[in-house]
VMD Tcl script that builds the backbone (N, CA, C; Angstrom):
set m [mol new atoms 366]
animate dup $m
set s [atomselect $m all]
$s set {name element resname resid chain x y z} {
  {N N MET 1 A -33.012 -50.182 22.203}
  {CA C MET 1 A -31.689 -49.961 22.787}
  {C C MET 1 A -31.423 -48.456 22.900}
  {N N SER 2 A -30.943 -48.026 24.048}
  {CA C SER 2 A -30.710 -46.588 24.212}
  {C C SER 2 A -29.414 -46.176 23.526}
  {N N ARG 3 A -29.382 -44.938 23.121}
  {CA C ARG 3 A -28.174 -44.392 22.515}
  {C C ARG 3 A -27.145 -44.131 23.609}
  {N N THR 4 A -25.888 -44.125 23.204}
  {CA C THR 4 A -24.818 -43.915 24.173}
  {C C THR 4 A -24.132 -42.576 23.916}
  {N N CYS 5 A -23.764 -41.905 25.000}
  {CA C CYS 5 A -23.033 -40.645 24.890}
  {C C CYS 5 A -21.824 -40.698 25.808}
  {N N LEU 6 A -20.679 -40.353 25.267}
  {CA C LEU 6 A -19.464 -40.207 26.059}
  {C C LEU 6 A -19.316 -38.725 26.392}
  {N N VAL 7 A -19.342 -38.406 27.689}
  {CA C VAL 7 A -19.184 -37.025 28.147}
  {C C VAL 7 A -17.738 -36.849 28.594}
  {N N VAL 8 A -17.019 -35.956 27.903}
  {CA C VAL 8 A -15.592 -35.755 28.161}
  {C C VAL 8 A -15.370 -34.353 28.713}
  {N N ASP 9 A -15.035 -34.274 29.996}
  {CA C ASP 9 A -14.819 -32.973 30.627}
  {C C ASP 9 A -13.999 -33.191 31.884}
  {N N ASP 10 A -13.043 -32.290 32.159}
  {CA C ASP 10 A -12.245 -32.457 33.372}
  {C C ASP 10 A -12.997 -31.990 34.614}
  {N N SER 11 A -14.167 -31.374 34.435}
  {CA C SER 11 A -14.982 -30.945 35.573}
  {C C SER 11 A -16.032 -31.997 35.906}
  {N N ARG 12 A -15.956 -32.527 37.119}
  {CA C ARG 12 A -16.919 -33.530 37.562}
  {C C ARG 12 A -18.329 -32.953 37.589}
  {N N VAL 13 A -18.420 -31.670 37.954}
  {CA C VAL 13 A -19.724 -31.003 38.021}
  {C C VAL 13 A -20.369 -30.938 36.637}
  {N N VAL 14 A -19.583 -30.545 35.628}
  {CA C VAL 14 A -20.111 -30.467 34.263}
  {C C VAL 14 A -20.539 -31.859 33.783}
  {N N ARG 15 A -19.713 -32.874 34.059}
  {CA C ARG 15 A -20.074 -34.242 33.653}
  {C C ARG 15 A -21.381 -34.671 34.300}
  {N N LYS 16 A -21.546 -34.312 35.572}
  {CA C LYS 16 A -22.759 -34.683 36.303}
  {C C LYS 16 A -24.001 -34.005 35.722}
  {N N VAL 17 A -23.884 -32.714 35.415}
  {CA C VAL 17 A -25.006 -31.967 34.828}
  {C C VAL 17 A -25.374 -32.565 33.470}
  {N N ALA 18 A -24.362 -32.800 32.628}
  {CA C ALA 18 A -24.606 -33.372 31.300}
  {C C ALA 18 A -25.239 -34.750 31.424}
  {N N ARG 19 A -24.726 -35.570 32.354}
  {CA C ARG 19 A -25.262 -36.912 32.557}
  {C C ARG 19 A -26.749 -36.853 32.923}
  {N N ARG 20 A -27.099 -35.949 33.833}
  {CA C ARG 20 A -28.491 -35.841 34.278}
  {C C ARG 20 A -29.410 -35.502 33.099}
  {N N ILE 21 A -29.008 -34.526 32.298}
  {CA C ILE 21 A -29.805 -34.109 31.143}
  {C C ILE 21 A -29.922 -35.254 30.134}
  {N N LEU 22 A -28.785 -35.879 29.825}
  {CA C LEU 22 A -28.774 -36.908 28.786}
  {C C LEU 22 A -29.541 -38.155 29.214}
  {N N GLU 23 A -29.374 -38.554 30.475}
  {CA C GLU 23 A -30.099 -39.740 30.948}
  {C C GLU 23 A -31.604 -39.483 30.950}
  {N N ALA 24 A -31.998 -38.247 31.260}
  {CA C ALA 24 A -33.417 -37.886 31.223}
  {C C ALA 24 A -33.966 -37.953 29.802}
  {N N ASN 25 A -33.068 -37.875 28.819}
  {CA C ASN 25 A -33.469 -37.941 27.419}
  {C C ASN 25 A -33.140 -39.294 26.778}
  {N N GLY 26 A -32.938 -40.289 27.616}
  {CA C GLY 26 A -32.816 -41.656 27.124}
  {C C GLY 26 A -31.433 -42.138 26.733}
  {N N PHE 27 A -30.399 -41.371 27.072}
  {CA C PHE 27 A -29.045 -41.798 26.733}
  {C C PHE 27 A -28.413 -42.605 27.868}
  {N N ALA 28 A -27.613 -43.584 27.490}
  {CA C ALA 28 A -26.714 -44.239 28.439}
  {C C ALA 28 A -25.412 -43.451 28.378}
  {N N VAL 29 A -24.917 -43.012 29.534}
  {CA C VAL 29 A -23.782 -42.083 29.571}
  {C C VAL 29 A -22.542 -42.734 30.178}
  {N N THR 30 A -21.420 -42.556 29.498}
  {CA C THR 30 A -20.125 -42.873 30.096}
  {C C THR 30 A -19.354 -41.564 30.193}
  {N N GLU 31 A -18.389 -41.508 31.110}
  {CA C GLU 31 A -17.651 -40.271 31.356}
  {C C GLU 31 A -16.155 -40.487 31.207}
  {N N ALA 32 A -15.476 -39.419 30.794}
  {CA C ALA 32 A -14.020 -39.404 30.762}
  {C C ALA 32 A -13.565 -38.019 31.214}
  {N N ALA 33 A -12.451 -37.977 31.940}
  {CA C ALA 33 A -11.973 -36.716 32.506}
  {C C ALA 33 A -10.945 -36.004 31.621}
  {N N ASP 34 A -10.462 -36.690 30.583}
  {CA C ASP 34 A -9.536 -36.057 29.643}
  {C C ASP 34 A -9.572 -36.811 28.313}
  {N N GLY 35 A -8.881 -36.252 27.329}
  {CA C GLY 35 A -8.916 -36.823 25.989}
  {C C GLY 35 A -8.375 -38.235 25.896}
  {N N GLN 36 A -7.338 -38.538 26.687}
  {CA C GLN 36 A -6.766 -39.885 26.635}
  {C C GLN 36 A -7.758 -40.914 27.180}
  {N N GLN 37 A -8.398 -40.582 28.309}
  {CA C GLN 37 A -9.442 -41.470 28.846}
  {C C GLN 37 A -10.563 -41.648 27.825}
  {N N ALA 38 A -10.895 -40.568 27.126}
  {CA C ALA 38 A -11.965 -40.611 26.131}
  {C C ALA 38 A -11.594 -41.525 24.971}
  {N N LEU 39 A -10.350 -41.436 24.518}
  {CA C LEU 39 A -9.885 -42.286 23.424}
  {C C LEU 39 A -9.915 -43.752 23.852}
  {N N ASP 40 A -9.474 -44.006 25.081}
  {CA C ASP 40 A -9.520 -45.371 25.616}
  {C C ASP 40 A -10.962 -45.886 25.654}
  {N N ALA 41 A -11.883 -45.008 26.068}
  {CA C ALA 41 A -13.300 -45.386 26.131}
  {C C ALA 41 A -13.835 -45.709 24.740}
  {N N CYS 42 A -13.415 -44.952 23.735}
  {CA C CYS 42 A -13.856 -45.208 22.360}
  {C C CYS 42 A -13.309 -46.533 21.837}
  {N N HIS 43 A -12.091 -46.866 22.237}
  {CA C HIS 43 A -11.510 -48.155 21.844}
  {C C HIS 43 A -12.297 -49.299 22.469}
  {N N ALA 44 A -12.785 -49.081 23.678}
  {CA C ALA 44 A -13.559 -50.119 24.384}
  {C C ALA 44 A -14.942 -50.288 23.758}
  {N N GLY 45 A -15.507 -49.202 23.257}
  {CA C GLY 45 A -16.821 -49.250 22.626}
  {C C GLY 45 A -17.207 -47.878 22.138}
  {N N LEU 46 A -17.363 -47.736 20.828}
  {CA C LEU 46 A -17.627 -46.419 20.246}
  {C C LEU 46 A -19.021 -45.931 20.641}
  {N N PRO 47 A -19.111 -44.725 21.221}
  {CA C PRO 47 A -20.428 -44.187 21.592}
  {C C PRO 47 A -21.176 -43.669 20.361}
  {N N ASP 48 A -22.470 -43.408 20.517}
  {CA C ASP 48 A -23.263 -42.834 19.427}
  {C C ASP 48 A -22.954 -41.361 19.232}
  {N N VAL 49 A -22.506 -40.700 20.309}
  {CA C VAL 49 A -22.172 -39.280 20.234}
  {C C VAL 49 A -21.186 -38.948 21.357}
  {N N VAL 50 A -20.355 -37.933 21.116}
  {CA C VAL 50 A -19.402 -37.465 22.124}
  {C C VAL 50 A -19.697 -36.003 22.439}
  {N N LEU 51 A -19.850 -35.700 23.729}
  {CA C LEU 51 A -19.950 -34.317 24.200}
  {C C LEU 51 A -18.574 -33.977 24.749}
  {N N LEU 52 A -17.894 -33.016 24.122}
  {CA C LEU 52 A -16.458 -32.853 24.321}
  {C C LEU 52 A -16.067 -31.469 24.814}
  {N N ASP 53 A -15.358 -31.429 25.931}
  {CA C ASP 53 A -14.792 -30.191 26.464}
  {C C ASP 53 A -13.515 -29.848 25.684}
  {N N TRP 54 A -13.148 -28.574 25.676}
  {CA C TRP 54 A -11.948 -28.143 24.961}
  {C C TRP 54 A -10.708 -28.220 25.851}
  {N N ASN 55 A -10.734 -27.513 26.972}
  {CA C ASN 55 A -9.547 -27.387 27.821}
  {C C ASN 55 A -9.508 -28.473 28.887}
  {N N MET 56 A -8.587 -29.433 28.707}
  {CA C MET 56 A -8.426 -30.519 29.674}
  {C C MET 56 A -6.955 -30.863 29.798}
  {N N PRO 57 A -6.570 -31.458 30.933}
  {CA C PRO 57 A -5.186 -31.924 31.071}
  {C C PRO 57 A -4.959 -33.178 30.216}
  {N N VAL 58 A -3.726 -33.630 30.158}
  {CA C VAL 58 A -3.286 -34.857 29.467}
  {C C VAL 58 A -3.447 -34.738 27.948}
  {N N MET 59 A -4.704 -34.693 27.483}
  {CA C MET 59 A -4.983 -34.514 26.055}
  {C C MET 59 A -6.208 -33.618 25.949}
  {N N ASP 60 A -6.065 -32.464 25.274}
  {CA C ASP 60 A -7.212 -31.556 25.208}
  {C C ASP 60 A -8.227 -32.028 24.166}
  {N N GLY 61 A -9.342 -31.325 24.110}
  {CA C GLY 61 A -10.440 -31.741 23.254}
  {C C GLY 61 A -10.076 -31.798 21.785}
  {N N LEU 62 A -9.299 -30.815 21.316}
  {CA C LEU 62 A -8.940 -30.776 19.904}
  {C C LEU 62 A -8.024 -31.946 19.540}
  {N N ALA 63 A -7.053 -32.243 20.396}
  {CA C ALA 63 A -6.150 -33.375 20.141}
  {C C ALA 63 A -6.930 -34.697 20.141}
  {N N PHE 64 A -7.892 -34.816 21.068}
  {CA C PHE 64 A -8.738 -36.010 21.089}
  {C C PHE 64 A -9.545 -36.122 19.797}
  {N N LEU 65 A -10.136 -35.002 19.378}
  {CA C LEU 65 A -10.964 -34.995 18.164}
  {C C LEU 65 A -10.135 -35.410 16.950}
  {N N GLN 66 A -8.911 -34.882 16.852}
  {CA C GLN 66 A -8.033 -35.227 15.725}
  {C C GLN 66 A -7.699 -36.723 15.739}
  {N N ALA 67 A -7.420 -37.258 16.924}
  {CA C ALA 67 A -7.106 -38.685 17.042}
  {C C ALA 67 A -8.323 -39.548 16.704}
  {N N LEU 68 A -9.482 -39.113 17.190}
  {CA C LEU 68 A -10.730 -39.839 16.935}
  {C C LEU 68 A -11.034 -39.884 15.436}
  {N N ARG 69 A -10.920 -38.733 14.765}
  {CA C ARG 69 A -11.221 -38.654 13.338}
  {C C ARG 69 A -10.206 -39.447 12.515}
  {N N ALA 70 A -8.932 -39.410 12.931}
  {CA C ALA 70 A -7.894 -40.157 12.218}
  {C C ALA 70 A -8.199 -41.653 12.269}
  {N N GLU 71 A -8.750 -42.099 13.384}
  {CA C GLU 71 A -9.000 -43.520 13.583}
  {C C GLU 71 A -10.344 -43.990 13.044}
  {N N TYR 72 A -11.378 -43.168 13.228}
  {CA C TYR 72 A -12.737 -43.637 12.929}
  {C C TYR 72 A -13.426 -42.916 11.772}
  {N N GLY 73 A -12.749 -41.949 11.157}
  {CA C GLY 73 A -13.360 -41.264 10.023}
  {C C GLY 73 A -14.064 -39.971 10.416}
  {N N PRO 74 A -14.581 -39.240 9.410}
  {CA C PRO 74 A -15.020 -37.862 9.617}
  {C C PRO 74 A -16.345 -37.662 10.357}
  {N N ASP 75 A -17.201 -38.671 10.387}
  {CA C ASP 75 A -18.549 -38.433 10.906}
  {C C ASP 75 A -18.965 -39.301 12.082}
  {N N ASN 76 A -18.192 -40.316 12.354}
  {CA C ASN 76 A -18.634 -41.284 13.354}
  {C C ASN 76 A -17.607 -41.406 14.464}
  {N N PRO 77 A -17.979 -41.180 15.715}
  {CA C PRO 77 A -19.296 -40.699 16.124}
  {C C PRO 77 A -19.383 -39.177 15.998}
  {N N PRO 78 A -20.606 -38.628 15.917}
  {CA C PRO 78 A -20.732 -37.168 15.920}
  {C C PRO 78 A -20.150 -36.583 17.210}
  {N N VAL 79 A -19.531 -35.420 17.091}
  {CA C VAL 79 A -18.936 -34.752 18.249}
  {C C VAL 79 A -19.568 -33.375 18.429}
  {N N VAL 80 A -20.048 -33.116 19.636}
  {CA C VAL 80 A -20.550 -31.789 19.995}
  {C C VAL 80 A -19.550 -31.180 20.975}
  {N N PHE 81 A -18.841 -30.150 20.528}
  {CA C PHE 81 A -17.890 -29.460 21.399}
  {C C PHE 81 A -18.652 -28.619 22.415}
  {N N CYS 82 A -18.157 -28.617 23.632}
  {CA C CYS 82 A -18.818 -27.890 24.708}
  {C C CYS 82 A -17.739 -27.154 25.481}
  {N N THR 83 A -17.741 -25.822 25.415}
  {CA C THR 83 A -16.606 -25.103 25.984}
  {C C THR 83 A -16.938 -23.666 26.359}
  {N N THR 84 A -16.052 -23.066 27.119}
  {CA C THR 84 A -16.171 -21.646 27.456}
  {C C THR 84 A -15.488 -20.781 26.402}
  {N N GLU 85 A -14.732 -21.417 25.497}
  {CA C GLU 85 A -14.022 -20.664 24.447}
  {C C GLU 85 A -15.025 -20.209 23.401}
  {N N ASN 86 A -15.277 -18.900 23.321}
  {CA C ASN 86 A -16.330 -18.469 22.412}
  {C C ASN 86 A -15.844 -17.647 21.226}
  {N N ASP 87 A -14.511 -17.595 21.003}
  {CA C ASP 87 A -14.100 -16.824 19.827}
  {C C ASP 87 A -14.200 -17.697 18.576}
  {N N MET 88 A -14.414 -17.047 17.450}
  {CA C MET 88 A -14.683 -17.764 16.203}
  {C C MET 88 A -13.546 -18.696 15.797}
  {N N SER 89 A -12.312 -18.352 16.124}
  {CA C SER 89 A -11.197 -19.200 15.706}
  {C C SER 89 A -11.290 -20.590 16.357}
  {N N HIS 90 A -11.743 -20.619 17.612}
  {CA C HIS 90 A -11.924 -21.911 18.280}
  {C C HIS 90 A -13.037 -22.709 17.612}
  {N N ILE 91 A -14.145 -22.030 17.344}
  {CA C ILE 91 A -15.291 -22.702 16.730}
  {C C ILE 91 A -14.902 -23.238 15.354}
  {N N GLU 92 A -14.214 -22.417 14.571}
  {CA C GLU 92 A -13.785 -22.839 13.238}
  {C C GLU 92 A -12.812 -24.009 13.305}
  {N N ALA 93 A -11.896 -23.976 14.275}
  {CA C ALA 93 A -10.942 -25.071 14.424}
  {C C ALA 93 A -11.662 -26.374 14.793}
  {N N ALA 94 A -12.656 -26.265 15.672}
  {CA C ALA 94 A -13.419 -27.447 16.080}
  {C C ALA 94 A -14.145 -28.059 14.889}
  {N N ILE 95 A -14.817 -27.216 14.112}
  {CA C ILE 95 A -15.570 -27.697 12.946}
  {C C ILE 95 A -14.614 -28.241 11.881}
  {N N ALA 96 A -13.506 -27.520 11.650}
  {CA C ALA 96 A -12.525 -27.945 10.643}
  {C C ALA 96 A -11.929 -29.308 10.982}
  {N N ASN 97 A -11.838 -29.605 12.271}
  {CA C ASN 97 A -11.246 -30.871 12.698}
  {C C ASN 97 A -12.282 -31.974 12.892}
  {N N GLY 98 A -13.530 -31.690 12.532}
  {CA C GLY 98 A -14.498 -32.773 12.498}
  {C C GLY 98 A -15.615 -32.733 13.510}
  {N N ALA 99 A -15.730 -31.641 14.276}
  {CA C ALA 99 A -16.874 -31.544 15.193}
  {C C ALA 99 A -18.132 -31.216 14.387}
  {N N GLN 100 A -19.273 -31.771 14.796}
  {CA C GLN 100 A -20.520 -31.498 14.091}
  {C C GLN 100 A -21.223 -30.254 14.630}
  {N N GLU 101 A -21.098 -30.028 15.926}
  {CA C GLU 101 A -21.791 -28.906 16.553}
  {C C GLU 101 A -20.952 -28.329 17.675}
  {N N TYR 102 A -21.434 -27.242 18.248}
  {CA C TYR 102 A -20.668 -26.479 19.226}
  {C C TYR 102 A -21.627 -25.835 20.203}
  {N N ILE 103 A -21.455 -26.052 21.490}
  {CA C ILE 103 A -22.275 -25.333 22.473}
  {C C ILE 103 A -21.383 -24.662 23.510}
  {N N MET 104 A -21.919 -23.576 24.061}
  {CA C MET 104 A -21.185 -22.813 25.062}
  {C C MET 104 A -21.569 -23.245 26.467}
  {N N LYS 105 A -20.604 -23.164 27.373}
  {CA C LYS 105 A -20.902 -23.324 28.796}
  {C C LYS 105 A -21.232 -21.951 29.351}
  {N N PRO 106 A -22.069 -21.833 30.346}
  {CA C PRO 106 A -22.880 -22.937 30.882}
  {C C PRO 106 A -24.039 -23.252 29.952}
  {N N PHE 107 A -24.390 -24.536 29.858}
  {CA C PHE 107 A -25.501 -24.940 29.008}
  {C C PHE 107 A -26.635 -25.447 29.884}
  {N N ASP 108 A -27.822 -25.512 29.306}
  {CA C ASP 108 A -28.948 -26.093 30.035}
  {C C ASP 108 A -29.570 -27.181 29.160}
  {N N GLU 109 A -30.649 -27.758 29.625}
  {CA C GLU 109 A -31.245 -28.875 28.902}
  {C C GLU 109 A -31.703 -28.480 27.504}
  {N N ASP 110 A -32.300 -27.283 27.363}
  {CA C ASP 110 A -32.787 -26.839 26.055}
  {C C ASP 110 A -31.646 -26.698 25.047}
  {N N ILE 111 A -30.548 -26.108 25.488}
  {CA C ILE 111 A -29.402 -25.910 24.598}
  {C C ILE 111 A -28.827 -27.254 24.181}
  {N N LEU 112 A -28.617 -28.127 25.161}
  {CA C LEU 112 A -27.996 -29.425 24.890}
  {C C LEU 112 A -28.881 -30.298 24.002}
  {N N THR 113 A -30.146 -30.414 24.347}
  {CA C THR 113 A -31.035 -31.266 23.542}
  {C C THR 113 A -31.262 -30.657 22.155}
  {N N GLY 114 A -31.251 -29.335 22.068}
  {CA C GLY 114 A -31.388 -28.669 20.769}
  {C C GLY 114 A -30.246 -29.024 19.832}
  {N N LYS 115 A -29.025 -29.006 20.344}
  {CA C LYS 115 A -27.864 -29.359 19.528}
  {C C LYS 115 A -27.882 -30.838 19.153}
  {N N PHE 116 A -28.290 -31.692 20.096}
  {CA C PHE 116 A -28.342 -33.129 19.809}
  {C C PHE 116 A -29.409 -33.397 18.750}
  {N N ALA 117 A -30.479 -32.627 18.771}
  {CA C ALA 117 A -31.512 -32.769 17.739}
  {C C ALA 117 A -30.948 -32.351 16.377}
  {N N GLN 118 A -30.131 -31.304 16.362}
  {CA C GLN 118 A -29.537 -30.831 15.104}
  {C C GLN 118 A -28.633 -31.861 14.466}
  {N N VAL 119 A -27.951 -32.670 15.289}
  {CA C VAL 119 A -27.080 -33.701 14.710}
  {C C VAL 119 A -27.838 -35.036 14.556}
  {N N GLY 120 A -29.160 -34.989 14.742}
  {CA C GLY 120 A -29.988 -36.152 14.454}
  {C C GLY 120 A -30.035 -37.201 15.550}
  {N N LEU 121 A -29.731 -36.780 16.771}
  {CA C LEU 121 A -29.664 -37.767 17.862}
  {C C LEU 121 A -30.837 -37.704 18.830}
  {N N LEU 122 A -31.754 -36.765 18.624}
  {CA C LEU 122 A -32.939 -36.698 19.506}
  {C C LEU 122 A -34.177 -36.501 18.653}
}
mol reanalyze $m
mol bondsrecalc $m
mol representation Tube
mol addrep $m
């Protein structure tokens, strides 16, 4: 059975790039354009991992992460934050709120698969 990844980003282009990389590495991918859609998707079926954007309309990545952790606990599913925000305060806030890893945009296959390997998913 293939692992599942929920890609959460308000950019269709970013979701498409992530989907291509992840599917090439054996993941079944679902997409959400904001945190609320992502939470709804998790209620429908919890993914094995979430690739999460920070800045989105409706519900941003941090609010989604807090809601996800409140509902499902600290480690499941693992969350890899993916964002253009590169200052340490953002990274620390993401980790403090339950993200397992953090990658910067733009990312490529090596960066993405490297982080997924670090959280034990590849």
